[in-house]
VEXKOLFI-238822 format. One record per atom (N, C-alpha, C): atom name; residue number from 1; x, y, z; chain. Coordinates in pm, whole numbers. Each point is the difference from the previous one (the first is absolute). Layout:
BEGIN
+----+-----+--------+--------+--------+----+
: at :   i :     px :     py :     pz : ch :
+----+-----+--------+--------+--------+----+
: CA : NUM :      X :      Y :      Z :  A :
...
+----+-----+--------+--------+--------+----+
# end
This chain:
BEGIN
+----+-----+--------+--------+--------+----+
: at :   i :     px :     py :     pz : ch :
+----+-----+--------+--------+--------+----+
:  N :   1 :  -3248 : -13610 :   5741 :  A :
: CA :   1 :   -110 :    -93 :     18 :  A :
:  C :   1 :      3 :    -49 :    145 :  A :
:  N :   2 :   -112 :      4 :     65 :  A :
: CA :   2 :    -13 :    -43 :    139 :  A :
:  C :   2 :    -38 :   -148 :      5 :  A :
:  N :   3 :     87 :    -82 :     59 :  A :
: CA :   3 :    -23 :   -144 :      4 :  A :
:  C :   3 :    -25 :    -54 :    140 :  A :
:  N :   4 :    -16 :     88 :     98 :  A :
: CA :   4 :    -16 :    -48 :    138 :  A :
:  C :   4 :   -128 :    -81 :     19 :  A :
:  N :   5 :    -98 :     22 :    -84 :  A :
: CA :   5 :   -126 :    -76 :     11 :  A :
:  C :   5 :     -6 :   -117 :    -99 :  A :
:  N :   6 :    108 :    -26 :    -67 :  A :
: CA :   6 :      2 :   -110 :    -97 :  A :
:  C :   6 :    -19 :   -134 :     72 :  A :
:  N :   7 :    -87 :    -80 :    -54 :  A :
: CA :   7 :    -22 :   -136 :     49 :  A :
:  C :   7 :     63 :    -95 :   -103 :  A :
:  N :   8 :    119 :    -48 :     30 :  A :
: CA :   8 :     77 :    -80 :    -94 :  A :
:  C :   8 :    -43 :   -146 :      6 :  A :
:  N :   9 :     -5 :    -63 :   -118 :  A :
: CA :   9 :    -26 :   -144 :     -9 :  A :
:  C :   9 :     95 :    -58 :   -101 :  A :
:  N :  10 :     42 :   -121 :     24 :  A :
: CA :  10 :     92 :    -67 :    -91 :  A :
:  C :  10 :    -76 :    -49 :   -122 :  A :
:  N :  11 :     59 :     12 :   -115 :  A :
: CA :  11 :    -62 :    -45 :   -123 :  A :
:  C :  11 :    -32 :   -149 :      8 :  A :
:  N :  12 :   -113 :    -39 :    -55 :  A :
: CA :  12 :    -37 :   -142 :     -3 :  A :
:  C :  12 :     94 :    -81 :    -88 :  A :
:  N :  13 :     76 :     67 :    -85 :  A :
: CA :  13 :     96 :    -68 :    -88 :  A :
:  C :  13 :    137 :    -16 :     65 :  A :
:  N :  14 :     19 :     58 :    118 :  A :
: CA :  14 :    128 :    -12 :     70 :  A :
:  C :  14 :     10 :   -140 :     58 :  A :
:  N :  15 :    123 :    -51 :      9 :  A :
: CA :  15 :     16 :   -133 :     57 :  A :
:  C :  15 :     15 :      7 :    151 :  A :
:  N :  16 :    -14 :   -113 :     66 :  A :
: CA :  16 :      2 :     -4 :    146 :  A :
:  C :  16 :    140 :    -15 :     57 :  A :
:  N :  17 :    103 :     -7 :    -83 :  A :
: CA :  17 :    136 :    -20 :     48 :  A :
:  C :  17 :     76 :    131 :     16 :  A :
:  N :  18 :    -64 :    111 :    -18 :  A :
: CA :  18 :     65 :    130 :     20 :  A :
:  C :  18 :     80 :     45 :   -120 :  A :
:  N :  19 :    -27 :    -55 :   -115 :  A :
: CA :  19 :     71 :     39 :   -121 :  A :
:  C :  19 :    -47 :    133 :    -53 :  A :
:  N :  20 :    -19 :      9 :   -129 :  A :
: CA :  20 :    -41 :    124 :    -65 :  A :
:  C :  20 :   -145 :     30 :     32 :  A :
:  N :  21 :    -22 :     92 :     93 :  A :
: CA :  21 :   -135 :     33 :     44 :  A :
:  C :  21 :    -26 :    150 :    -12 :  A :
:  N :  22 :   -121 :     32 :    -34 :  A :
: CA :  22 :    -41 :    140 :      2 :  A :
:  C :  22 :   -119 :     13 :     93 :  A :
:  N :  23 :    -12 :    119 :     58 :  A :
: CA :  23 :   -115 :     33 :     83 :  A :
:  C :  23 :    -76 :    114 :    -66 :  A :
:  N :  24 :   -131 :     -5 :     12 :  A :
: CA :  24 :    -87 :     99 :    -62 :  A :
:  C :  24 :    -87 :     63 :    108 :  A :
:  N :  25 :    -15 :    131 :     -6 :  A :
: CA :  25 :    -94 :     72 :     86 :  A :
:  C :  25 :   -101 :     68 :    -92 :  A :
:  N :  26 :   -123 :    -52 :      0 :  A :
: CA :  26 :   -102 :     56 :    -88 :  A :
:  C :  26 :   -115 :     64 :     80 :  A :
:  N :  27 :     29 :     35 :    124 :  A :
: CA :  27 :   -102 :     63 :     85 :  A :
:  C :  27 :     13 :    153 :      7 :  A :
:  N :  28 :     94 :     55 :    -73 :  A :
: CA :  28 :     23 :    144 :      4 :  A :
:  C :  28 :    -83 :     71 :   -108 :  A :
:  N :  29 :    -52 :    118 :     28 :  A :
: CA :  29 :    -82 :     70 :    -99 :  A :
:  C :  29 :     83 :     44 :   -121 :  A :
:  N :  30 :    -41 :    -48 :   -118 :  A :
: CA :  30 :     59 :     47 :   -124 :  A :
:  C :  30 :    136 :    -56 :    -36 :  A :
:  N :  31 :     50 :    -99 :     76 :  A :
: CA :  31 :    132 :    -55 :    -31 :  A :
:  C :  31 :      8 :   -146 :     44 :  A :
:  N :  32 :     75 :    -79 :    -78 :  A :
: CA :  32 :     36 :   -136 :     38 :  A :
:  C :  32 :    152 :      1 :     15 :  A :
:  N :  33 :     47 :    -37 :    118 :  A :
: CA :  33 :    143 :      1 :     29 :  A :
:  C :  33 :     55 :   -142 :     -4 :  A :
:  N :  34 :    122 :    -14 :    -50 :  A :
: CA :  34 :     64 :   -131 :    -14 :  A :
:  C :  34 :    143 :     12 :     52 :  A :
:  N :  35 :     43 :   -101 :     78 :  A :
: CA :  35 :    136 :      1 :     53 :  A :
:  C :  35 :     55 :   -143 :      4 :  A :
:  N :  36 :    130 :    -10 :     16 :  A :
: CA :  36 :     70 :   -127 :     17 :  A :
:  C :  36 :    -16 :    -42 :    145 :  A :
:  N :  37 :    -52 :   -119 :     23 :  A :
: CA :  37 :    -24 :    -43 :    138 :  A :
:  C :  37 :    129 :    -19 :     79 :  A :
:  N :  38 :    111 :    -19 :    -67 :  A :
: CA :  38 :    128 :    -17 :     68 :  A :
:  C :  38 :     64 :    133 :     37 :  A :
:  N :  39 :    -52 :    110 :    -54 :  A :
: CA :  39 :     55 :    133 :     26 :  A :
:  C :  39 :   -116 :     96 :     30 :  A :
:  N :  40 :    -68 :    -24 :    110 :  A :
: CA :  40 :   -122 :     74 :     30 :  A :
:  C :  40 :     22 :    149 :     22 :  A :
:  N :  41 :    121 :     40 :     31 :  A :
: CA :  41 :     30 :    141 :     15 :  A :
:  C :  41 :     55 :     63 :   -127 :  A :
:  N :  42 :     10 :    -80 :   -104 :  A :
: CA :  42 :     57 :     46 :   -127 :  A :
:  C :  42 :   -100 :     73 :    -86 :  A :
:  N :  43 :     31 :     11 :   -127 :  A :
: CA :  43 :    -85 :     76 :    -92 :  A :
:  C :  43 :   -137 :    -64 :    -20 :  A :
:  N :  44 :    -96 :     83 :    -32 :  A :
: CA :  44 :   -137 :    -43 :    -26 :  A :
:  C :  44 :    -40 :     51 :   -138 :  A :
:  N :  45 :    -60 :    -87 :    -78 :  A :
: CA :  45 :    -57 :     41 :   -128 :  A :
:  C :  45 :   -146 :     36 :     24 :  A :
:  N :  46 :    -47 :    107 :    -62 :  A :
: CA :  46 :   -138 :     44 :     16 :  A :
:  C :  46 :    -69 :      2 :   -135 :  A :
:  N :  47 :   -118 :    -57 :     -5 :  A :
: CA :  47 :    -79 :     -9 :   -122 :  A :
:  C :  47 :   -137 :     60 :     23 :  A :
:  N :  48 :    -57 :     59 :   -103 :  A :
: CA :  48 :   -140 :     36 :      5 :  A :
:  C :  48 :    -78 :   -130 :     -5 :  A :
:  N :  49 :   -113 :    -11 :     70 :  A :
: CA :  49 :    -74 :   -127 :      4 :  A :
:  C :  49 :    -33 :    -58 :   -137 :  A :
:  N :  50 :    -39 :     85 :    -96 :  A :
: CA :  50 :    -32 :    -53 :   -134 :  A :
:  C :  50 :    123 :    -56 :    -69 :  A :
:  N :  51 :    114 :     64 :     18 :  A :
: CA :  51 :    125 :    -49 :    -59 :  A :
:  C :  51 :     39 :   -133 :     64 :  A :
:  N :  52 :    -18 :    -12 :    132 :  A :
: CA :  52 :     33 :   -124 :     70 :  A :
:  C :  52 :    -90 :   -114 :    -50 :  A :
:  N :  53 :   -130 :     25 :    -13 :  A :
: CA :  53 :    -91 :   -103 :    -49 :  A :
:  C :  53 :     38 :    -44 :   -141 :  A :
:  N :  54 :     38 :     94 :    -85 :  A :
: CA :  54 :     41 :    -34 :   -136 :  A :
:  C :  54 :    128 :    -84 :      1 :  A :
:  N :  55 :     95 :     37 :     86 :  A :
: CA :  55 :    125 :    -75 :     13 :  A :
:  C :  55 :    -26 :   -144 :     45 :  A :
:  N :  56 :    -80 :    -16 :    105 :  A :
: CA :  56 :    -30 :   -134 :     52 :  A :
:  C :  56 :    -77 :    -81 :   -105 :  A :
:  N :  57 :    -91 :     65 :    -72 :  A :
: CA :  57 :    -74 :    -69 :   -104 :  A :
:  C :  57 :     91 :    -53 :   -110 :  A :
:  N :  58 :     95 :     82 :    -41 :  A :
: CA :  58 :     95 :    -46 :   -103 :  A :
:  C :  58 :     85 :   -115 :     50 :  A :
:  N :  59 :     42 :      6 :    125 :  A :
: CA :  59 :     80 :   -110 :     56 :  A :
:  C :  59 :    -79 :   -130 :      2 :  A :
:  N :  60 :   -126 :      7 :     32 :  A :
: CA :  60 :    -81 :   -121 :      9 :  A :
:  C :  60 :    -25 :    -63 :   -137 :  A :
:  N :  61 :     14 :     78 :   -105 :  A :
: CA :  61 :    -15 :    -54 :   -137 :  A :
:  C :  61 :    122 :    -79 :    -44 :  A :
:  N :  62 :    110 :     21 :     71 :  A :
: CA :  62 :    121 :    -76 :    -34 :  A :
:  C :  62 :     89 :     81 :    -80 :  A :
+----+-----+--------+--------+--------+----+
# end
């Protein structure tokens, strides 16, 4: 997966003290990439956009 064009943004649910934060890149064609903001060179999870929307929707339900 090519991530050089990924535009990463910190999750709105991340706290401002640098704790448990994730970054999301949803500007790539056909994939949503997720990484740990404290380990930007580390592993990346990749989701199909529909799967990512379903995941976020379930999280918002509690």
